[in-house]
C-alpha positions, 0 to 999 in steps of 0.5 A, a space after each residue: 521508492 524501494 519495493 516498487 515494481 515498474 509497470 506502465 502506468 497507462 495500463 493500470 488505473 488501480 494501485 495498491 500502496 503502502 504508507 509509513 508513518 513516523 512511528 514506523 507503522 505501515 498502512 496499506 490501501 488502494 486508489 486510482 490516484 496514489 498522490 491524491 490519496 497520500 495528500 488526503 491522508 496528510 490533510 488533517 485540517 480538511 473538513 471532512 477528513 478524507 484520510 484513513 482513520 488508522 492514520 489520523 493524528 500520525 505525522 510524516 507520512 511517506 509513500 514507501 511502496 506502490 504497485 499498479 494492479 491490472 484492475 480493481 479486483 486485483 488491487 483489492 485482493 492484493 490489499 487484503 493479502 498484504 494486510 494479512 502479512 506479518 510486519 516482517 513480511 510487509 517490510 520485506 515487500 517494501 524492501 523488494 525482498 518479497 516478490 509481489 508475484 508470491 501474493 499474486 499467485 494466491 499463496 495461502 501462507 501470507 501470514 507466516 514467516 
């Protein structure tokens, strides 16, 4: 998975992840179990639907980025920072051209560029 930063998964219980739909949109979320959460997003027939409203009806969902946060607080802050980025910067993060450290540092210019 491009853009993924390798960390010891035993040290992290919260993950920030990005999913790409077939329309090339990116969805960002947090979870303690990314594979389970991806399955929930994909499971359109489950009642009740447990996936994100933004992904309802979208097909061919693919996990394109994940980062092991040190705790829930960091995961939520990173999710917010990523959601503030413009699409080009999100794509750079997925491609590994935007270091996650920039977002971890609390840079206030996330939405620019």
